[in-house]
N, C-alpha and C positions, 0 to 999 in steps of 0.2 A: 865471553864474546860480546862485545858491545855492538850495538846497531844504532844506526842514526837515521833518522827520518828527515828527508829533505823537505824544506818548507813547501807548502802547496800555494801554487801561484792563483791568485783570484783574478778571473777574467772579468774586465770591465764590460759591463752590459750596455749595449746600445740603448739610447732612448727608445720607448715604446712607439709604436706606429703613430698613435694619435699625437703624442708630444712632437715627434718629427714634422708632422703635418701642421700643426699649430705653429712651429717655430718657421716653418718654410712660408707660411701665410704672412707672419709678421715681417720675416726678411724680405718676401716680395714685395710686400706694401712699401716698405722703406727704400727699396731699390727702385721701385716704380715711380715715386715722388721724387726721388733724386734724378732719374732720367728725365722726367717732366721738367725739372727745375733746369737742367742742363740745356733743354730745348733742341730745336733742330739745327742742323748744320747750315752753312752758307747757301746750299743750293735746295734749301728745305728737304734734305734727305734725313732720315732718322739718325741720331746720334748712336756711337758704338754701343752704349749700354742698353738701350732700346732694341737694338738688332740682337744683341747677345740673349737678353730676355725672350725676345720673340722666337728666336732660334731654338732655345732650350724648350719652351712651350709647345711650339709647333712639333719638334721632333718627338716629343713624348706622346703627344696626341697621335701622330701619325704611327707610332710603334703600336698603340692601342688598336687603332683602326685597322691595322695590317692583320691582326689576329681575328676580327670580327667575321669575316666570310667563312673562314675554315671552322672557327668555333660554332657559329650559328648552325651551319649545315651538320656538322658531326654530332653536335649536341641534340639537335631536334630529331635526325634519324635514331640517334641512340635512345632518347626518351620514348618515342613511338614504339621502338623495338621492345622496351621494357614494360611500356604500358599495356602490352597485348595480354598480360596476365593479371591485369587490374580490372576488378568488375566495375569500379566506379569511374573509368577514364572518362567517359562522356560527360559524366556529371562534373567531373573537374573542370573540362574545359568549358562548359556551360556557366558554371559558377564564377570562373575568372573572368569571362565576357560581361556576365551580369554585374559583378563588382566593378569592372572597368567603367561600366555605364553608370551605375549608381554614383560614384565618385566624381565622375565627369559631369554629371547633371548638377550635383551640389555645387561644383566649382563655377560652371557657367552661371548658375542663378546668382552666386556671389559678385561675379563679374558684372552682369547686368544691374544688379542692386547698386553697386558701388558707381556705375556710370551714370545711373539716373540720380544719385545722391550728390555725387561730387561734381557733375558736369563738367568733364575735363575738356570738352570741346568748345566750351564758352570761356572757361577760365584759363586761357592760354594766351601767351604773348607771340607764339609763333606767327610768321607773316604767310600769306597766302601765296607768296613766290616760292615758298619751299615745296608746294604741291608738285610733283612729279610723277611720271609713269614709272611703275617698279621694275620695268624690263622684263620680268618674268611673272607669271602669274599660275594660280592653280584652278583646275575645272574639274567637275565631276567625270567627264570623259577621259581627262588626262589621269586622274586616280584609277579609273576602272582599267583602261588600257596599261596602266603601269603595273598592275598585278600580273600580267602576262610576262614571263622571263624572256628576255630578248636572246639568252642563251643558257647554257646548263648552269653557270655559276653566277648569273645576274650581273656580269661585270660588263661595263660600258667604257669606250675610249672616245677621245674627242682630241681635235687638233686645231691649233690655231696659228696664224702667221705671227711672227716677231718682227716688228718693224721699228726703225730707228725714228728720231724726232723728225728728221726729213722725209720720211715716209718710205724709205728703202727698206726691202725686206731683207731682214738678217737671218731668218731660219724659220724653221717650223717646230713649234712646241706642242708636244703632246701630253695627254694625262690619262689615267686610268682611275675609274671610280666604280662604285658597285651600289646596287639597289638592294638594301637589306630586307625589303618587303618581298622582292622577288626571289631572293635566296631563302627566305621562309617558306614561300609556297613550293618552291622546288623541292626543299628539304622533306616537307610534309607528303609530297607526291611519292618522292623516292622511299620515305620511311613506311608509307602505307603499302607501296608496291613490294617492298621486302616482307611485309607481313603475309601479303597474298601469295608470294613465291614459295614460301615456308622454308623447309630444310635447306633447298637450294641456295637460299640467301645468307645461310650462315657464314661462309667464308668472307663475304662482303662486310656483313655485321661485324666479324672478328677484326678485319682490317680497320673498320670505323672506330671500333672501341680502341686500337692501338694508336690511331692517329689523333683521336680527342685526348688521349693520355698525354702525347707529345705535346699538343698545342697547350693545354693546361698548365704543363711544366714551363714552358716558354713563356706563358701568360704570368704565371707567379714571378719569374724573374723581372718582367716588365713592370708590373706592379710595384715591386720593391723600389722602384725609381720614382714612384709617385711624389714623394717630398720634393725632389728636384724638379719635376714637372710643375708641382704646384708653385713653386717660387716663380719659375720662368712665366707661367699663364697669369698670375695675378699682377706680376710685375708689368708684363705688357699690357694688360688691360687698363691699369692706371696710367702708364707712361704715354699710351696711345689715345686714349679717350678723355682721361681725367674726369672732372665732374662739372665742367662749364656748361656743356650741352644740355644739362639737366634744367638749368634755370627757365628757358622759354616754355619748357613742358614740364615743369615741376608737378603740377596738379595730376597730370596723366601718369607720370612716373610713380607718384605717391600713391595713386590708386591702385596701380598694378601691383605695387610691393604690399600694400595693405590686403590686397585680396590674396596674394600668395601667402601672406602670413596668416590669414583666417584659414586657408585650407590646410596648412602645415600644422598650425597650433590649435586649430578648433575642429575642423571637419575630420583629419585623420586620427587625433586622440579620441573623438567620439566613436568613430568606427572600430578602434582598436578596444575600447572600453566597452562597447556593446558585445564585442566578441571575447571578453574576458582575457584581454591581453594588456600587460603593462605598458605604458606609454613611453616612459624613459627608458625602459629595456629595449624597445623598438628602436628608438632614435640613437642609442647608444651603438646597438649593432649596426644599424644602417648609416651611421656618420661617416665611414671611409668614402662610401660611394657618394652620398649627398655632397660633401665637401668637393669631391673631384669633379662632379657635375657641375657645381657652381663656378669652378675655375676654368673648365675646359669647354662649356657650353654646348656639350655633344652628348645625347642621351647613348647614341651607338658608340661613341668612343668610351664612354663609362660602362657599356654593357658587361664587359668581362668582369669588373670589380663588382658591380651590381649582383650579378649570379654569384659571385663568391661570397659576398657577406650574407645574401639570402639563405644561401645553404649552410655555411659554416657559422655565422653569428646568429642568424634566425631560425634556425633548425628546419627549414623547409627541405623536404626529401629531394636529393638531386634529379631523380626521375621526373618529378614535376616541375621543378624550377628550371630545368634545363628546356622546358617547353614553355612556361608561363613568362619568364623573364625576357627572353628574346621577343616573345608576342608583344610583351608590354612595352619594350623599347621601340617597336614600331607603331604602336597603336595606342598607347597610354600616356597622355600628354595633358595633364590637367593644367599646366603653366601655359604651354604654347599653344594648346588647341581649344582650350575652355575659357579660362579667365581672361586671356590676352585677347582672343580675337572678338569676344563679347565686348570688352572695354574699348578696344580700337574701332570696332564698328559704330558704337555709340558716339565715339570720339568725332570720327568722320562725318557722321550725319549732323551732329551739332555744330560742327565747324562749318560746314557748307549750309546750314540752315534748313535741314530736312527732317521732316517729320516720320518717326518710326511708330507703326501701329502694334497692336498686339500680335498680329500676324508674323511681323518683322522679328518681334523677340522670340516668338516660336520657332521661326527659321534659324534664329541665332543659335538657340538650343539644339535644334536638330542638327545642323551642320557641325556643332561643337562635338556633340556626342558620336555621331555617326562618321563624320569625315575626318577625324584627327589621324586616321592612319595616312592621310596625304602628306603629313609633315615627314613621315619615314624617318623620324629620329635624327635629322640633320640640324646643324647649326642654324639658328634663327627660325623665325615663323612666318616668313613673307608668303610661302605657298599656302598655308593655312589662312592667313588674314585676307589674301586676294580671293581665295575660294568662298570665304564669307561675305566679302563686299561684292563679289559679282552674283552670288546667289541672292542678295538683297536689292540688287541694283544700285549700290552706291558707287561715287566715283573712285576709280582705281587710283587716281592722282592722289588720294589721301595718303596712300602708303608712304609717299615721299616725305610727307610731313613727321613722320615718326622713325624713319631710318636712321637719323643722328644718334638717337639715344637707344637704339634697338640693341646693340652690344651689351650696354649696362643692363637692360631689361632682361635681356636673354640669361644672364647668370643666375637671376632669381628663378626665372621660369625653368631652367633646364633642372635646378636642385629640386624644385617641386615636382617635376615630372619623375625623376629618378626615386624620390621618395615614394610617390605612388606605385611606380614599377616594383618596389620591394614590398610595399604596404599589401597589394591585393594577394599576391601568391602567399603571403604570411597568414592572412585573414581567412581565405579558402582552405589552406592547409589545417587550420586550427578547427574550421567549421566541419571539415571532412574527417577529423581525427586522426590525421596523419602527422601532424606538427610534432617535433621534438621538443617538447615543453621544457625539458630539463636544459637543453642547449639554449633555447630562447631566454629563459629566465637567468641564464649566466652570460648572456651576450656580452661579449667584451671586445671591443675594437683593437685593444691593445695587443690582444693574442692572435691576430689575423694571421700571421706567420710562424705560429708555434709549431713544434714538431708533430703534434697531434693533427693539426690542419694538413701538414704536408703529407702524413699517411694517409688521411682521409682524400685529400686531393689526388694521390695515385690510386687509390681504391675506388674512386668515382665512377670512372668508366664501367667497371665491373656491376656496380650498384645500379648505374643508369640503363645499360643496356645488355646485360647478361641474358643467357637463356632462362626462361621462367622457372625451370627446375634447378638452375644453379644459383639464381640471384634471389634475394629476399624481396618479394613482391610488397608493394606498398599495402598497408593494411586498409581495409574498407571499414566504412562506419556501419555500424548496426542500424 
């Protein structure tokens, strides 16, 4: 009796996630330049390619942002529930805030130094007629009042009249937004209250775990679309802004990107080396979140992916990462809240011929380190910049001088922000002896969607917020 064996089919493997992202970046740049070469339509409306790129990019960011409120709320509540069995929970929180401040202080010193050295406010060709009121500004009172949730989920609605060119009312437009800082505060309150209630809160915590698992599954599906979103976002940026706007403010833009490079390539590696961590392994593991931050220009939009790579690639325990990463996305802004406001304040002072004293530079450092939560992870850094200028008594009209190139600068700023948001939890976990060094040393962005990671994602809620007797608690450092 003869038996025949059918030839086995070899499945074609899709390119790795890193290759997909790099290919999307290249293709997005090419399409962006093509759209820029086509130019605008007869009535100065964007051409079809620009509209298509913008739609793809904005849709992807909207999908990511839609997962942020439930993800932050459920993850924070779950992490607090799990941290009840950890002896060093308070120390973890304190160490996180301390390293936020240390890296922010180093960043603002670099910003001040570059401002004094390169003098961007003097070496500029932008005219004084470009100065204009920013329209919205930040203040310490707004920041403090913004910590109080306006409702249970921190959601805000706004309405506006839609008018025609002749002034006729066409309809009413409405939009729904959220304040992630308020969601964070509310989640902390609910999580702590659940601990105080005790066993009666277990049904709620069980539902919270299930909801978190569902959100994470949806989130992984969205993240798989990152190459497509990257193509649209980078293409839209080039097609919309080009690089011509950089010419009048070339010195300022150069100073900002030099400062960002120094933080990314000098300060962060020093921090990693000082704590016995490999530099290239960190950047290899954090790369997916850093590149998405660069093209999306939103720390909050990148938050889901930042938390994923921090846990899966860098080896930070989910119980701690689900607390530290959302906190960093709202308060850890080395690009937007440290380097940029320092350089911009010095630029405005030099442009208007105003002298800054030692006290002013100390105020810049103070605002940058303490007031960074005012940015709340949103696209752009106008709120933080106006907060700095108003604290120093500098003309707010100076903000208008920099608005033309803000989107171009914001790409690098956000990438630096997100790198720092992944760095600090990794360093603190290492110092506290809870970092999975084997996973960190084998960090591989290409395997972000491996079967092992999918299984870990499904198990994450149990690890994050299970009962202390059922879940494996975080180890404590002797």
